[in-house]
Structure formats: structure tokens, C-alpha cells
C-alpha positions as CSV (number, residue, x, y, z in Angstrom):
1,M,106.2,116.0,99.7
2,F,108.3,115.1,96.7
3,E,108.8,117.9,94.2
4,L,110.6,118.6,90.9
5,I,113.6,120.9,91.0
6,Y,113.9,123.0,87.8
7,P,117.0,124.9,86.8
8,V,116.9,128.7,86.7
9,E,117.4,128.8,83.0
10,P,115.3,126.5,80.7
11,A,116.9,123.0,80.5
12,T,118.5,121.7,77.4
13,V,116.2,120.3,74.8
14,L,116.9,116.7,73.9
15,P,118.1,114.9,71.9
16,L,121.2,116.8,71.1
17,P,122.7,116.7,67.6
18,T,125.3,113.9,67.1
19,V,128.3,113.4,64.9
20,E,126.3,111.0,62.8
21,R,123.4,113.5,62.6
22,P,124.9,117.0,62.9
23,G,121.9,118.7,61.3
24,D,119.4,117.2,63.6
25,S,118.0,119.6,66.0
26,A,115.8,118.9,69.0
27,R,112.1,119.1,68.2
28,T,110.1,121.4,70.4
29,D,106.7,121.0,68.7
30,G,104.0,119.2,70.8
31,E,104.0,118.6,74.5
32,M,107.4,119.0,76.2
33,V,108.2,117.0,79.4
34,P,111.0,117.4,81.9
35,V,113.8,114.9,81.9
36,V,114.7,114.1,85.5
37,C,116.9,112.2,87.9
38,E,115.2,109.9,90.4
39,N,115.5,112.6,93.1
40,G,113.4,115.1,91.0
41,L,116.3,117.2,89.7
42,V,115.3,118.4,86.1
43,T,118.3,117.9,83.8
44,G,116.7,118.5,80.4
45,Q,113.4,118.5,78.4
46,C,112.1,116.5,75.5
47,S,109.0,116.0,73.5
48,R,106.5,113.5,74.9
49,S,106.8,111.5,71.7
50,Y,110.6,111.2,72.1
51,A,110.2,110.1,75.7
52,H,107.8,107.4,74.5
53,G,109.9,106.5,71.5
54,G,112.3,104.1,73.2
55,S,114.7,106.8,74.5
56,K,114.1,105.6,78.1
57,L,114.7,109.2,79.3
58,L,113.2,109.4,82.8
59,H,110.2,111.8,82.9
60,P,107.6,112.5,85.6
61,V,104.0,111.6,85.7
62,V,101.2,112.0,88.3
63,H,98.6,109.4,89.4
64,L,95.6,110.1,91.5
65,H,93.7,107.3,93.3
66,I,90.2,108.0,94.4
67,I,88.7,105.9,97.2
68,D,85.4,106.3,99.0
69,R,84.5,105.5,102.7
70,M,83.1,102.1,101.6
71,E,86.6,101.1,100.3
72,N,85.6,101.4,96.7
73,V,88.3,102.6,94.3
74,F,87.4,104.7,91.2
75,L,89.1,103.5,88.0
76,Q,89.1,104.8,84.5
77,K,89.0,102.8,81.3
78,R,91.5,104.1,78.9
79,S,90.2,105.3,75.6
80,I,90.5,102.9,72.7
81,H,92.4,105.8,70.9
82,K,95.3,105.9,73.5
83,D,98.7,104.9,72.1
84,L,99.6,102.9,75.2
85,L,97.3,100.1,76.5
86,P,94.0,101.2,75.0
87,G,90.8,99.8,76.6
88,R,92.5,98.7,79.9
89,W,91.3,99.9,83.3
90,D,93.8,102.2,85.1
91,T,94.3,104.6,87.9
92,A,91.5,107.2,88.2
93,V,93.8,110.0,86.9
94,G,97.2,109.7,85.2
95,G,99.2,111.9,83.0
96,H,102.5,113.6,82.2
97,V,103.9,116.6,83.9
98,E,104.6,119.3,81.3
99,Y,107.9,121.1,81.4
100,G,107.8,123.9,84.0
101,E,104.9,122.4,85.9
102,L,104.9,121.5,89.6
103,L,103.5,118.0,90.5
104,E,100.3,119.3,92.2
105,A,99.5,121.6,89.2
106,A,99.9,118.7,86.8
107,L,97.7,116.6,89.0
108,Y,94.9,119.2,89.1
109,R,95.2,119.8,85.3
110,E,95.0,116.1,84.5
111,A,92.1,115.5,86.9
112,S,90.2,118.3,85.2
113,E,91.0,117.1,81.7
114,E,90.2,113.4,82.3
115,L,87.3,113.5,84.8
116,G,86.1,117.1,85.1
117,F,87.4,116.8,88.7
118,K,88.6,120.1,90.2
119,E,87.8,120.2,93.9
120,F,89.7,117.6,96.0
121,N,92.4,117.5,98.6
122,P,95.3,115.3,97.3
123,V,97.5,113.4,99.8
124,Y,101.0,112.4,98.5
125,L,101.7,108.7,98.9
126,L,105.0,107.9,97.2
127,S,107.2,108.2,94.1
128,Y,108.8,105.3,92.2
129,V,110.3,104.5,88.8
130,W,108.3,102.5,86.4
131,E,109.9,101.1,83.2
132,S,108.2,99.5,80.2
133,R,109.5,98.5,76.8
134,R,109.0,102.0,75.5
135,E,109.6,104.4,78.4
136,R,110.8,105.1,82.0
137,E,108.6,107.2,84.2
138,L,109.0,108.8,87.6
139,V,105.5,108.1,89.0
140,N,104.3,110.4,91.7
141,V,101.3,108.9,93.5
142,F,98.5,110.8,95.2
143,A,95.1,109.9,96.7
144,T,91.9,111.6,97.7
145,V,89.0,110.3,99.7
146,G,85.3,110.9,99.0
147,S,82.3,109.9,96.9
148,F,82.6,112.2,94.0
149,D,80.4,112.7,90.9
150,L,82.9,112.2,88.2
151,S,82.5,112.9,84.4
152,P,85.0,111.0,82.3
153,S,86.2,112.8,79.1
154,N,85.5,110.9,75.9
155,D,88.9,112.0,74.5
156,E,91.0,110.6,77.4
157,V,88.7,108.1,79.1
158,S,86.0,105.9,77.7
159,E,84.3,105.2,81.0
160,G,84.9,105.2,84.7
161,R,83.4,103.6,87.8
162,Y,84.0,102.6,91.4
163,W,85.4,99.0,91.9
164,K,85.3,97.0,95.1
165,M,88.8,96.1,96.3
166,S,87.9,92.4,96.2
167,D,86.9,92.8,92.5
168,I,90.2,94.4,91.7
169,Q,92.1,91.6,93.4
170,A,90.0,89.0,91.5
171,A,90.7,90.6,88.1
172,T,94.4,91.2,88.7
173,G,96.5,89.2,86.2
174,A,93.7,88.8,83.7
175,N,94.6,91.6,81.3
176,V,91.8,93.8,82.6
177,F,94.1,96.4,84.2
178,T,97.3,98.1,83.0
179,P,100.5,96.4,84.3
180,N,101.5,99.7,86.0
181,F,98.1,99.9,87.8
182,E,98.5,96.3,89.1
183,H,102.0,97.0,90.3
184,E,101.1,100.3,91.9
185,F,97.9,99.1,93.6
186,G,99.9,96.3,95.2
187,M,102.2,98.9,96.7
188,I,99.5,101.4,97.9
189,R,96.5,99.3,98.8
190,D,97.2,99.4,102.6
191,R,98.0,103.1,102.4
192,L,94.7,103.8,100.7
193,L,92.9,102.0,103.5
194,S,94.8,103.9,106.1
195,L,93.3,107.2,104.8
196,L,89.7,106.0,105.7
């Protein structure tokens, strides 16, 4: 399985002061995320807001796909209060890895926060880089199989439900899903089916 490689000492907090802004110091308030290379080597840390603010610093996230034995995939509808793509359907669980966290720990934390989901066996599928206008993410994709009773959080997720794969295919490209989900689902659809 892919894993992040942290330095022995805490990584440098970014951004560093510059000649133009010598008094600027890196902000450490709020959620701090690792800055990574594509191979998982942690080279720094920055605030989540800085990572999303156009810096394009590569930072890790985790995604969990939930599929049942009838080939239905659980999706979450992003809260209308989310800063990115509110109201769109997305991966069952998705979130940032906090600085110092391992991928599986972040996956369980996010699943608990978003769906109240704590008891599952994740299977690692793949990692890839996703880039949008605002950010670059190292996406680490996991899946689990089962018919689970899930309780979406009103803070993170407005609703959730199982979708037939044919319904996902039919709605692809119609601004129903996040662009990242559509891209990722195309890559992992056959891998999900192979788990059944």
C-alpha cells in the first residue's frame, strides 16, 4: 500500500518569507496539511486554506468508495456550505490528510466525521494527482464492500444514498457529480466490480 513518508523533525511550514515580504511568517492557525512529492515524501506543511488558495502545493487526500454486493455505489451530496463544488454528488468519503497523519488514520477519521462510519475494512486501490484551478491533490483511493447503515453529517454532507452504476453512467457529464468523482469513477469502476 502507498504511504506518506514524514521527516524525523517537523517539516518546514510554508510559505516562507520572501524578499518582497520579509515580515510575512507562515500561518499555523487552522488545519495543517502535509506538502508532498508524488511518491509520498513529505517536504513541508501548510494551512489547508493556503493549499486551496492557488498555491498548487501538492497535498494528500483520501477517498473511500462504498459498494454493496448488488453493484450499488454509495455517494454523498456535498453540503451547500462547502467552499468547493457545493451541492454536487461525490465519493462516499473524501477529505484532507492532516499533518502527521497516516493515510488509513485519515480515512477512518473522515469516514467517522462525514458518515458516522467506523467499522469497515478498506482496500487500497490506487493513488493519482488531481489538479483543479485552485489546488493539486495526491488522491489516495480506497474501497470497502457491504450494505452499511450510514448516517451523513449535516455539517459535511447534506445527504447520501446508494446509486446504481447505470444511473451514475447516465448522469455523468450533466453537472450532477464533481469533476473529480467522474474522473476517478472512470478509473476504478472495474476495480470496484472485481471486489465483489
